[in-house]
DRENDO-1510 file (C-alpha; in Angstrom, 1 decimal, always signed):
<recs>
REC; n; res; u; v; w
REC; 1; MET; -2.9; -35.5; +25.6 .
REC; 2; ARG; -2.2; -34.6; +22.0 .
REC; 3; LYS; +1.7; -34.5; +21.8 .
REC; 4; ASN; +4.0; -32.4; +19.8 .
REC; 5; ARG; +1.3; -30.7; +17.8 .
REC; 6; LEU; +2.7; -27.3; +18.2 .
REC; 7; PHE; +6.1; -27.8; +16.6 .
REC; 8; ILE; +7.0; -29.5; +13.3 .
REC; 9; GLY; +10.7; -29.4; +13.9 .
REC; 10; LEU; +13.6; -27.3; +13.0 .
REC; 11; ALA; +14.1; -28.6; +9.5 .
REC; 12; ALA; +10.5; -27.9; +8.5 .
REC; 13; ILE; +10.6; -24.4; +10.1 .
REC; 14; LEU; +13.7; -23.5; +8.1 .
REC; 15; LEU; +11.9; -24.5; +4.9 .
REC; 16; LEU; +9.2; -22.1; +5.7 .
REC; 17; THR; +11.3; -19.0; +6.4 .
REC; 18; GLN; +10.5; -17.5; +3.0 .
REC; 19; ALA; +6.7; -17.8; +3.5 .
REC; 20; SER; +4.7; -14.7; +2.6 .
REC; 21; CYS; +2.6; -12.9; +5.2 .
REC; 22; GLU; -0.1; -12.3; +2.6 .
REC; 23; ASP; -3.1; -14.6; +2.2 .
REC; 24; ASN; -1.7; -16.3; -0.9 .
REC; 25; LYS; -3.1; -19.6; -1.8 .
REC; 26; GLY; -0.1; -20.4; -4.0 .
REC; 27; GLU; +2.6; -19.9; -1.4 .
REC; 28; PHE; +5.1; -22.7; -0.7 .
REC; 29; LEU; +4.8; -24.0; -4.3 .
REC; 30; GLU; +8.4; -25.2; -4.3 .
REC; 31; ASP; +8.4; -26.7; -0.9 .
REC; 32; PHE; +5.2; -28.7; -0.4 .
REC; 33; SER; +2.5; -30.2; -2.5 .
REC; 34; THR; +0.0; -29.3; +0.1 .
REC; 35; ILE; +0.3; -27.2; +3.2 .
REC; 36; LEU; -2.3; -25.8; +5.6 .
REC; 37; TYR; -2.3; -22.7; +7.8 .
REC; 38; PHE; -4.6; -20.3; +9.7 .
REC; 39; LYS; -5.4; -17.2; +7.7 .
REC; 40; ASN; -5.5; -15.0; +10.9 .
REC; 41; SER; -2.9; -16.8; +13.0 .
REC; 42; GLY; -1.5; -15.6; +16.3 .
REC; 43; GLU; -3.3; -13.2; +18.6 .
REC; 44; VAL; -6.8; -12.1; +17.6 .
REC; 45; PRO; -8.1; -9.4; +19.9 .
REC; 46; LEU; -11.9; -9.5; +19.8 .
REC; 47; THR; -14.4; -7.0; +21.3 .
REC; 48; LEU; -17.6; -8.5; +22.6 .
REC; 49; TYR; -20.4; -6.1; +23.3 .
REC; 50; LYS; -22.6; -7.0; +26.2 .
REC; 51; THR; -26.0; -7.1; +24.5 .
REC; 52; GLY; -27.5; -10.3; +25.9 .
REC; 53; GLU; -26.5; -12.2; +22.7 .
REC; 54; ASN; -23.6; -14.3; +21.8 .
REC; 55; THR; -20.8; -13.1; +19.5 .
REC; 56; ASN; -19.8; -15.1; +16.4 .
REC; 57; TYR; -16.2; -15.3; +15.0 .
REC; 58; THR; -15.0; -17.2; +12.0 .
REC; 59; ILE; -11.7; -19.0; +11.8 .
REC; 60; THR; -10.4; -19.6; +8.3 .
REC; 61; VAL; -8.0; -22.4; +7.4 .
REC; 62; ASN; -6.2; -22.0; +4.0 .
REC; 63; LYS; -4.9; -24.8; +1.7 .
REC; 64; ALA; -1.8; -23.9; -0.3 .
REC; 65; GLY; +1.1; -25.6; -2.0 .
REC; 66; SER; +2.0; -26.8; -5.5 .
REC; 67; ASP; -1.1; -29.0; -5.8 .
REC; 68; LEU; -4.1; -26.9; -5.0 .
REC; 69; SER; -6.4; -29.6; -6.4 .
REC; 70; ALA; -5.4; -32.1; -3.7 .
REC; 71; THR; -7.9; -33.4; -1.2 .
REC; 72; THR; -6.9; -33.3; +2.4 .
REC; 73; ASP; -8.2; -32.9; +5.9 .
REC; 74; VAL; -7.1; -31.4; +9.2 .
REC; 75; SER; -8.3; -31.3; +12.8 .
REC; 76; VAL; -8.8; -28.0; +14.6 .
REC; 77; GLY; -9.3; -28.0; +18.3 .
REC; 78; VAL; -8.5; -26.2; +21.6 .
REC; 79; MET; -5.1; -26.8; +23.1 .
REC; 80; ASP; -5.1; -28.7; +26.3 .
REC; 81; GLN; -3.5; -27.1; +29.4 .
REC; 82; ALA; -0.2; -28.9; +29.1 .
REC; 83; SER; +0.3; -27.8; +25.4 .
REC; 84; LEU; -0.6; -24.3; +26.4 .
REC; 85; ALA; +1.9; -24.4; +29.2 .
REC; 86; VAL; +4.6; -25.5; +26.8 .
REC; 87; TYR; +3.7; -22.7; +24.5 .
REC; 88; ASN; +3.8; -20.1; +27.3 .
REC; 89; ALA; +7.2; -21.4; +28.3 .
REC; 90; GLU; +8.6; -21.4; +24.8 .
REC; 91; TYR; +7.3; -17.9; +23.8 .
REC; 92; GLY; +7.2; -16.1; +27.1 .
REC; 93; THR; +3.4; -15.6; +27.0 .
REC; 94; THR; +1.0; -15.7; +29.9 .
REC; 95; TYR; -2.1; -17.2; +28.2 .
REC; 96; LYS; -4.8; -18.7; +30.3 .
REC; 97; GLU; -7.5; -20.8; +28.7 .
REC; 98; ILE; -11.1; -19.6; +28.9 .
REC; 99; PRO; -13.4; -22.2; +30.4 .
REC; 100; SER; -15.2; -24.4; +27.8 .
REC; 101; ASN; -18.6; -23.1; +29.0 .
REC; 102; CYS; -17.8; -19.7; +27.5 .
REC; 103; TYR; -17.8; -20.8; +23.9 .
REC; 104; THR; -18.9; -23.4; +21.3 .
REC; 105; PHE; -17.5; -24.2; +17.9 .
REC; 106; GLN; -18.9; -26.1; +14.9 .
REC; 107; SER; -16.6; -28.9; +14.2 .
REC; 108; ASP; -13.0; -30.0; +14.8 .
REC; 109; LYS; -12.5; -31.9; +11.5 .
REC; 110; LEU; -12.2; -30.0; +8.2 .
REC; 111; GLN; -12.4; -31.9; +4.9 .
REC; 112; PHE; -11.0; -30.1; +1.8 .
REC; 113; ALA; -12.4; -31.2; -1.5 .
REC; 114; SER; -10.2; -30.8; -4.6 .
REC; 115; ASN; -11.9; -27.5; -5.6 .
REC; 116; GLU; -11.6; -26.0; -2.0 .
REC; 117; THR; -8.7; -23.8; -1.0 .
REC; 118; TYR; -10.1; -22.7; +2.3 .
REC; 119; LYS; -12.5; -23.9; +5.0 .
REC; 120; LYS; -14.3; -21.9; +7.8 .
REC; 121; LEU; -14.8; -22.8; +11.4 .
REC; 122; ASN; -17.5; -20.9; +13.3 .
REC; 123; VAL; -16.9; -20.1; +16.9 .
REC; 124; SER; -19.7; -18.7; +19.1 .
REC; 125; LEU; -18.5; -16.8; +22.2 .
REC; 126; ILE; -21.0; -16.7; +25.1 .
REC; 127; THR; -20.6; -13.1; +26.2 .
REC; 128; THR; -22.5; -13.4; +29.4 .
REC; 129; GLU; -20.2; -16.2; +30.7 .
REC; 130; ILE; -17.0; -14.5; +29.6 .
REC; 131; ASP; -18.1; -11.4; +31.4 .
REC; 132; LYS; -18.2; -13.4; +34.6 .
REC; 133; LEU; -14.6; -14.4; +34.5 .
REC; 134; GLU; -12.5; -13.1; +37.4 .
REC; 135; ALA; -9.8; -10.6; +36.7 .
REC; 136; SER; -6.4; -12.3; +36.1 .
REC; 137; GLU; -2.8; -11.2; +35.6 .
REC; 138; SER; -2.8; -13.8; +32.8 .
REC; 139; THR; -4.4; -13.1; +29.4 .
REC; 140; TYR; -7.6; -15.1; +28.8 .
REC; 141; VAL; -7.6; -16.8; +25.4 .
REC; 142; ILE; -9.3; -19.5; +23.4 .
REC; 143; PRO; -6.2; -21.3; +22.1 .
REC; 144; PHE; -7.0; -23.1; +18.8 .
REC; 145; GLU; -4.5; -25.3; +17.0 .
REC; 146; MET; -4.3; -27.4; +13.9 .
REC; 147; TYR; -3.1; -31.0; +14.0 .
REC; 148; GLY; -3.7; -34.5; +12.5 .
REC; 149; SER; -3.4; -33.8; +8.8 .
REC; 150; PRO; -1.8; -36.2; +6.3 .
REC; 151; ASP; -0.2; -33.1; +4.7 .
REC; 152; SER; +2.0; -30.4; +6.1 .
REC; 153; ILE; +1.0; -27.7; +8.6 .
REC; 154; ASN; +2.7; -24.3; +8.6 .
REC; 155; ALA; +4.6; -24.3; +11.9 .
REC; 156; ARG; +4.4; -20.5; +12.1 .
REC; 157; LYS; +0.7; -20.2; +11.4 .
REC; 158; ASN; -0.7; -23.2; +13.2 .
REC; 159; VAL; -2.2; -21.5; +16.2 .
REC; 160; VAL; -4.9; -18.9; +16.8 .
REC; 161; PHE; -5.4; -17.2; +20.2 .
REC; 162; ILE; -8.8; -15.5; +20.4 .
REC; 163; MET; -8.5; -12.8; +23.0 .
REC; 164; PRO; -12.0; -11.6; +23.9 .
REC; 165; LYS; -12.7; -8.4; +25.8 .
REC; 166; VAL; -16.3; -7.7; +27.0 .
REC; 167; VAL; -17.4; -4.1; +26.6 .
REC; 168; VAL; -20.7; -2.7; +27.8 .
REC; 169; PRO; -22.2; -0.7; +25.0 .
REC; 170; LYS; -22.5; +3.0; +25.9 .
REC; 171; VAL; -24.8; +5.6; +24.5 .
REC; 172; TYR; -23.6; +9.2; +24.4 .
REC; 173; PHE; -23.9; +12.6; +22.9 .
REC; 174; ALA; -22.0; +13.0; +19.6 .
REC; 175; LYS; -21.1; +16.6; +20.7 .
REC; 176; THR; -20.3; +17.4; +24.3 .
REC; 177; GLY; -19.2; +20.4; +26.2 .
REC; 178; TYR; -20.3; +23.9; +25.0 .
REC; 179; GLN; -21.7; +23.8; +21.5 .
REC; 180; MET; -22.5; +27.2; +20.0 .
REC; 181; ASN; -25.4; +27.5; +17.6 .
REC; 182; THR; -25.8; +31.0; +16.0 .
REC; 183; VAL; -29.4; +32.2; +15.5 .
REC; 184; SER; -29.8; +35.4; +13.5 .
REC; 185; ASP; -32.7; +37.9; +13.9 .
REC; 186; GLU; -33.4; +37.5; +10.1 .
REC; 187; GLY; -35.3; +34.6; +8.7 .
REC; 188; ALA; -37.8; +32.2; +10.3 .
REC; 189; ALA; -38.9; +32.8; +13.9 .
REC; 190; GLN; -39.0; +29.0; +14.5 .
REC; 191; ILE; -35.8; +27.1; +14.0 .
REC; 192; SER; -35.1; +23.3; +14.5 .
REC; 193; LEU; -31.7; +22.2; +15.6 .
REC; 194; ASP; -30.5; +18.6; +16.1 .
REC; 195; LEU; -28.1; +17.0; +18.5 .
REC; 196; PRO; -27.1; +13.4; +17.7 .
REC; 197; LEU; -27.0; +10.5; +20.2 .
REC; 198; VAL; -24.7; +7.7; +19.3 .
REC; 199; LEU; -24.5; +3.9; +19.9 .
REC; 200; PRO; -21.0; +2.8; +18.6 .
REC; 201; LEU; -21.9; -0.6; +17.2 .
REC; 202; GLU; -24.3; -2.1; +14.7 .
REC; 203; ASN; -27.7; -1.6; +16.3 .
REC; 204; LYS; -30.2; -4.5; +16.2 .
REC; 205; TRP; -32.5; -3.3; +18.9 .
REC; 206; SER; -35.4; -0.9; +19.7 .
REC; 207; PHE; -34.8; +1.2; +22.8 .
REC; 208; ASN; -35.2; +4.7; +24.1 .
REC; 209; CYS; -32.9; +7.2; +25.8 .
REC; 210; THR; -34.1; +10.1; +27.9 .
REC; 211; VAL; -32.6; +13.6; +27.9 .
REC; 212; GLY; -33.3; +16.2; +30.6 .
REC; 213; ILE; -32.3; +19.7; +31.7 .
REC; 214; ASP; -29.7; +20.2; +34.5 .
REC; 215; GLU; -29.2; +23.9; +35.3 .
REC; 216; THR; -26.2; +23.1; +37.6 .
REC; 217; LEU; -24.2; +22.3; +34.5 .
REC; 218; LEU; -24.5; +25.9; +33.3 .
REC; 219; ASP; -23.6; +27.3; +36.7 .
REC; 220; ALA; -20.4; +25.2; +36.7 .
REC; 221; TYR; -19.5; +26.1; +33.1 .
REC; 222; ASN; -20.0; +29.9; +33.8 .
REC; 223; LYS; -17.8; +29.7; +36.9 .
REC; 224; GLU; -15.1; +27.6; +35.3 .
REC; 225; ASN; -14.9; +29.7; +32.1 .
REC; 226; GLU; -15.5; +33.1; +33.7 .
REC; 227; VAL; -18.5; +33.8; +31.5 .
REC; 228; ASP; -22.1; +34.8; +32.3 .
REC; 229; TYR; -24.2; +32.9; +29.8 .
REC; 230; ALA; -28.0; +32.9; +30.4 .
REC; 231; LEU; -30.3; +29.9; +30.7 .
REC; 232; LEU; -32.4; +29.6; +27.6 .
REC; 233; PRO; -35.9; +30.7; +28.7 .
REC; 234; SER; -38.4; +27.9; +28.7 .
REC; 235; ALA; -40.8; +29.9; +26.5 .
REC; 236; ALA; -38.1; +30.1; +23.8 .
REC; 237; TYR; -37.8; +26.3; +23.1 .
REC; 238; THR; -39.4; +22.9; +23.0 .
REC; 239; ILE; -37.8; +19.5; +22.8 .
REC; 240; ASN; -39.4; +16.9; +20.6 .
REC; 241; LYS; -41.1; +14.1; +22.5 .
REC; 242; ASP; -40.1; +15.7; +25.8 .
REC; 243; GLY; -36.6; +14.5; +25.4 .
REC; 244; VAL; -37.3; +10.8; +24.7 .
REC; 245; VAL; -35.0; +9.7; +21.8 .
REC; 246; ALA; -35.9; +6.5; +20.0 .
REC; 247; PHE; -33.3; +4.1; +18.5 .
REC; 248; GLU; -34.5; +1.6; +15.9 .
REC; 249; PRO; -32.7; -1.4; +14.4 .
REC; 250; GLY; -30.2; -0.4; +11.8 .
REC; 251; GLY; -29.7; +3.0; +13.2 .
REC; 252; ALA; -26.4; +3.7; +15.1 .
REC; 253; SER; -27.5; +7.2; +15.9 .
REC; 254; SER; -30.7; +9.2; +16.6 .
REC; 255; GLU; -31.5; +12.9; +16.8 .
REC; 256; LEU; -32.6; +15.0; +19.7 .
REC; 257; THR; -34.5; +17.8; +18.1 .
REC; 258; ILE; -34.7; +21.2; +19.8 .
REC; 259; ASN; -37.1; +23.8; +18.4 .
REC; 260; ILE; -36.1; +27.4; +19.0 .
REC; 261; ASN; -38.6; +30.3; +19.1 .
REC; 262; ARG; -36.5; +33.4; +18.8 .
REC; 263; SER; -39.4; +35.9; +19.0 .
REC; 264; GLY; -39.0; +36.2; +22.8 .
REC; 265; LEU; -35.2; +36.6; +22.9 .
REC; 266; ILE; -32.9; +39.6; +23.1 .
REC; 267; TYR; -29.4; +39.6; +21.7 .
REC; 268; GLY; -27.2; +37.4; +23.9 .
REC; 269; ASN; -25.7; +34.1; +24.7 .
REC; 270; TYR; -28.0; +31.4; +26.0 .
REC; 271; VAL; -27.5; +27.8; +27.0 .
REC; 272; LEU; -29.7; +24.8; +27.3 .
REC; 273; PRO; -27.8; +22.5; +29.7 .
REC; 274; LEU; -28.7; +18.9; +28.6 .
REC; 275; GLN; -28.0; +15.7; +30.4 .
REC; 276; LEU; -28.4; +12.2; +29.0 .
REC; 277; ASN; -30.1; +10.5; +31.9 .
REC; 278; ASN; -30.9; +6.8; +31.0 .
REC; 279; CYS; -31.2; +4.1; +28.4 .
REC; 280; SER; -34.0; +1.6; +28.3 .
REC; 281; HIS; -32.0; -1.3; +26.9 .
REC; 282; PRO; -31.3; -3.7; +29.8 .
REC; 283; THR; -27.5; -4.1; +29.1 .
REC; 284; PHE; -26.6; -0.7; +27.7 .
REC; 285; VAL; -25.5; +2.2; +29.8 .
REC; 286; VAL; -25.0; +6.0; +29.4 .
REC; 287; ASP; -21.4; +7.0; +28.9 .
REC; 288; GLY; -20.6; +9.1; +32.0 .
REC; 289; THR; -17.9; +11.0; +30.1 .
REC; 290; LYS; -20.1; +12.1; +27.2 .
REC; 291; ASN; -23.5; +12.5; +28.8 .
REC; 292; THR; -23.8; +16.3; +29.0 .
REC; 293; CYS; -24.0; +19.0; +26.4 .
REC; 294; LEU; -24.2; +22.8; +26.9 .
REC; 295; PHE; -26.3; +23.5; +23.9 .
REC; 296; GLY; -25.6; +27.1; +23.1 .
REC; 297; VAL; -27.9; +29.5; +21.3 .
REC; 298; SER; -26.3; +32.8; +20.4 .
REC; 299; TYR; -29.0; +35.2; +19.3 .
REC; 300; VAL; -27.3; +37.8; +17.1 .
REC; 301; PRO; -28.3; +40.7; +14.8 .
REC; 302; ASP; -27.8; +40.0; +11.1 .
REC; 303; GLU; -24.4; +41.1; +9.8 .
REC; 304; SER; -26.0; +43.8; +7.7 .
REC; 305; LYS; -27.0; +45.6; +10.9 .
REC; 306; LEU; -23.4; +46.1; +12.0 .
REC; 307; ASN; -21.2; +49.0; +11.0 .
REC; 308; GLN; -17.4; +49.2; +10.7 .
REC; 309; VAL; -15.8; +51.4; +13.4 .
REC; 310; THR; -13.3; +54.0; +12.2 .
REC; 311; LEU; -10.5; +53.1; +14.6 .
REC; 312; LYS; -8.2; +55.9; +15.8 .
REC; 313; GLU; -5.1; +55.6; +17.9 .
REC; 314; SER; -6.7; +57.5; +20.7 .
REC; 315; MET; -9.3; +54.8; +21.1 .
REC; 316; ILE; -6.8; +52.0; +21.6 .
REC; 317; GLY; -5.0; +51.0; +24.8 .
REC; 318; ILE; -2.4; +48.2; +25.0 .
REC; 319; PHE; -0.9; +46.0; +27.7 .
REC; 320; PRO; +2.0; +45.8; +28.3 .
REC; 321; ASP; +2.8; +49.4; +27.4 .
REC; 322; PRO; +4.9; +50.4; +25.6 .
REC; 323; THR; +5.5; +48.3; +22.6 .
REC; 324; ASN; +9.1; +47.8; +21.3 .
REC; 325; GLU; +8.3; +46.9; +17.7 .
REC; 326; GLY; +5.7; +48.5; +15.4 .
REC; 327; SER; +3.0; +50.8; +16.7 .
REC; 328; ILE; -0.7; +51.1; +17.3 .
REC; 329; ALA; -0.9; +53.5; +14.3 .
REC; 330; GLU; +0.6; +50.9; +12.0 .
REC; 331; MET; -2.1; +48.4; +13.1 .
REC; 332; ILE; -4.9; +50.6; +11.7 .
REC; 333; ASP; -3.2; +52.3; +8.7 .
REC; 334; GLY; -4.7; +50.0; +6.1 .
REC; 335; LYS; -1.3; +48.7; +5.1 .
REC; 336; ALA; -0.5; +44.9; +5.2 .
REC; 337; ASP; +3.3; +45.4; +5.5 .
REC; 338; THR; +3.2; +47.4; +8.7 .
REC; 339; TYR; +2.1; +46.0; +12.1 .
REC; 340; TYR; +1.8; +46.3; +15.8 .
REC; 341; HIS; +3.7; +43.9; +18.0 .
REC; 342; SER; +3.2; +43.6; +21.7 .
REC; 343; ASN; +6.2; +44.0; +24.0 .
REC; 344; TRP; +8.3; +40.8; +23.7 .
REC; 345; SER; +11.3; +42.0; +25.6 .
REC; 346; GLY; +9.7; +42.9; +28.9 .
REC; 347; THR; +8.8; +40.8; +32.0 .
REC; 348; HIS; +5.0; +40.4; +31.3 .
REC; 349; PRO; +4.1; +36.9; +30.0 .
REC; 350; LEU; +1.0; +36.3; +27.9 .
REC; 351; PRO; -1.8; +37.2; +27.9 .
REC; 352; HIS; -1.3; +40.6; +26.3 .
REC; 353; HIS; -4.3; +42.6; +25.3 .
REC; 354; ILE; -5.7; +45.5; +23.3 .
REC; 355; ASP; -8.6; +47.6; +24.6 .
REC; 356; VAL; -10.8; +49.4; +22.1 .
REC; 357; LYS; -13.0; +52.3; +23.5 .
REC; 358; LEU; -16.3; +52.7; +21.5 .
REC; 359; SER; -18.3; +55.9; +21.2 .
REC; 360; LYS; -21.6; +54.1; +22.0 .
REC; 361; GLU; -23.0; +51.1; +23.8 .
REC; 362; SER; -23.1; +47.9; +21.8 .
REC; 363; THR; -24.0; +44.3; +22.2 .
REC; 364; ALA; -22.7; +42.6; +19.0 .
REC; 365; PHE; -19.5; +42.8; +17.0 .
REC; 366; ILE; -17.3; +41.3; +14.3 .
REC; 367; LEU; -13.6; +41.1; +14.8 .
REC; 368; GLU; -11.3; +41.1; +11.8 .
REC; 369; TYR; -7.5; +41.1; +11.7 .
REC; 370; GLN; -4.6; +40.3; +9.4 .
REC; 371; THR; -1.4; +38.4; +10.5 .
REC; 372; ARG; +2.0; +40.0; +10.2 .
REC; 373; HIS; +3.4; +39.9; +6.6 .
REC; 374; ASN; +7.0; +38.7; +7.3 .
REC; 375; ASN; +6.8; +36.5; +10.5 .
REC; 376; ASN; +4.2; +34.3; +12.1 .
REC; 377; ASN; +5.8; +33.8; +15.5 .
REC; 378; GLY; +3.3; +36.2; +17.1 .
REC; 379; THR; +0.2; +34.9; +15.3 .
REC; 380; PRO; -2.7; +34.4; +17.8 .
REC; 381; GLN; -3.6; +30.8; +18.5 .
REC; 382; ARG; -6.1; +31.4; +21.2 .
REC; 383; MET; -7.6; +34.7; +22.4 .
REC; 384; SER; -10.5; +35.7; +24.6 .
REC; 385; ILE; -12.8; +38.7; +24.1 .
REC; 386; TYR; -14.1; +40.7; +27.0 .
REC; 387; GLY; -16.6; +43.5; +27.3 .
REC; 388; SER; -16.9; +46.3; +29.8 .
REC; 389; MET; -19.1; +49.3; +30.4 .
REC; 390; ASP; -16.5; +51.3; +32.4 .
REC; 391; GLY; -13.1; +49.9; +31.3 .
REC; 392; VAL; -12.5; +48.6; +34.8 .
REC; 393; ILE; -14.8; +45.5; +35.2 .
REC; 394; PHE; -14.7; +43.1; +32.3 .
REC; 395; LYS; -16.8; +40.1; +31.5 .
REC; 396; LYS; -15.7; +37.4; +29.1 .
REC; 397; ILE; -17.8; +37.2; +26.0 .
REC; 398; THR; -16.1; +34.3; +24.2 .
REC; 399; THR; -12.8; +32.5; +23.5 .
REC; 400; LEU; -11.6; +32.0; +19.9 .
REC; 401; SER; -9.2; +29.2; +19.0 .
REC; 402; GLU; -10.7; +27.4; +16.0 .
REC; 403; ASN; -10.0; +28.4; +12.4 .
REC; 404; LEU; -7.5; +31.1; +13.3 .
REC; 405; PRO; -5.0; +31.8; +10.6 .
REC; 406; ALA; -1.5; +30.4; +11.2 .
REC; 407; ALA; +0.5; +31.7; +8.2 .
REC; 408; VAL; +1.9; +35.1; +7.4 .
REC; 409; GLY; -0.3; +37.7; +5.8 .
REC; 410; GLN; -3.6; +35.9; +6.3 .
REC; 411; LYS; -6.9; +37.5; +7.2 .
REC; 412; TYR; -9.5; +36.4; +9.8 .
REC; 413; LYS; -13.1; +37.4; +10.2 .
REC; 414; SER; -15.2; +36.2; +13.2 .
REC; 415; PRO; -18.9; +35.4; +13.0 .
REC; 416; VAL; -21.2; +37.9; +14.6 .
REC; 417; LEU; -20.5; +37.7; +18.3 .
REC; 418; VAL; -22.7; +39.0; +21.2 .
REC; 419; GLY; -22.3; +39.8; +24.8 .
REC; 420; LYS; -24.0; +41.9; +27.5 .
REC; 421; PRO; -23.8; +45.6; +26.7 .
REC; 422; PHE; -20.3; +47.0; +26.5 .
REC; 423; LYS; -18.5; +50.2; +25.6 .
REC; 424; VAL; -15.0; +48.8; +25.7 .
REC; 425; LEU; -13.8; +45.6; +24.0 .
REC; 426; ARG; -10.7; +43.8; +25.2 .
REC; 427; ILE; -8.9; +41.4; +22.8 .
REC; 428; SER; -6.7; +39.3; +25.0 .
REC; 429; VAL; -4.2; +37.0; +23.2 .
REC; 430; GLU; -3.4; +34.0; +25.4 .
REC; 431; LYS; -1.3; +31.7; +23.1 .
REC; 432; THR; +1.1; +32.3; +20.2 .
REC; 433; PRO; +3.9; +30.3; +18.6 .
REC; 434; ASN; +6.6; +32.4; +20.4 .
REC; 435; GLY; +4.7; +32.2; +23.7 .
REC; 436; ASN; +5.6; +35.7; +24.8 .
REC; 437; SER; +3.8; +38.3; +22.5 .
REC; 438; PHE; +1.5; +38.8; +19.5 .
REC; 439; ALA; +1.3; +40.8; +16.4 .
REC; 440; PHE; -1.5; +42.3; +14.2 .
REC; 441; ALA; -0.8; +43.8; +10.8 .
REC; 442; GLU; -4.4; +45.2; +10.6 .
REC; 443; LEU; -7.3; +45.3; +13.1 .
REC; 444; LYS; -10.9; +46.1; +12.3 .
REC; 445; LEU; -14.1; +46.1; +14.3 .
REC; 446; SER; -17.8; +46.3; +13.3 .
REC; 447; VAL; -20.5; +46.8; +16.0 .
REC; 448; ASN; -24.3; +47.2; +16.1 .
</recs>
């Protein structure tokens, strides 16, 4: 057993209390002619990806002191179990040594020439063996220590505990959930859209992933979000290489390309429900939390085909009714310093809404509003838009929560939004800073 390697003694430790934490080859100039230490001492968490290959890690030993031209040597090895037990008792750790068949290292004796201020020790971690280790309440480590030098060893930087964690590489969609892509009726009839797949590490391999269609994803989304989006018709799209996405060495991502043919579509919201099914690499898996994407295609008229509605007070209904601050008229008077504020003193919690009755049936619209000029506590942070033909049965068209203005006196303009035919639009505000009401200084609508 190598004895007393871990500790130099109290006197030496006191001499080192002024040591810098930086990697400074000239530290300890006043205390020692030559002193050695690990550059990355202490705990070193290390992620090992299960790729079928070993993972390499480099330990660096620095030479410092007042005589950087000195020659010296030091041994680097793995603590025996007794030394590790002493360390655990001294510092309250629960380290457990990884078996020796799980790693190899290059050499245990480092020789410093006069012109060398650091030396490297290469450690190869055998990922497949480490992955076989049984779960333990202790922390698995490879405990390296320095010893056996004719010169001094820094007592605070003389150990390295490599803490490997084996992770199975996962391939996944860069964008998950519902992803809206707006396709206008102006421009090219054929449009190509890309959806990236990601491998979150340096890729050295050639492999394929397969993407398929799962209509049940759309059914579940429609039910959960109270919408009625349609399945993108098979005649309106093709997927490059039938959904086979190839990864090549050097590429940490690859694109699934979807070609949209809009010529057979009518205005509306469509979805292509995609599922990442498998990966051909023998040790990679599909990330089950990021393996689906509701690839939305909103087919909309060009903005030039929409006309602004001349809003009148008689067209607008509110809930709750009545308001106790501002008025409907002040929301459509063209003045930024007047406003409508929904009832904040009643018993009705959010959501509060505004209904706008239109003179004709429409399928597309643009919503514009301006926030209150002197207070932002009723500024919308999330709102859902509904459509209805009779003012009784409403269907959700979309929910808006991104890029909404937060400050006073700011304007918002939505993209062109589409839904099934409607004659009444409901703007339902679900979240604001005050949590009990909302305010609009101005409201505008344009429809087709």
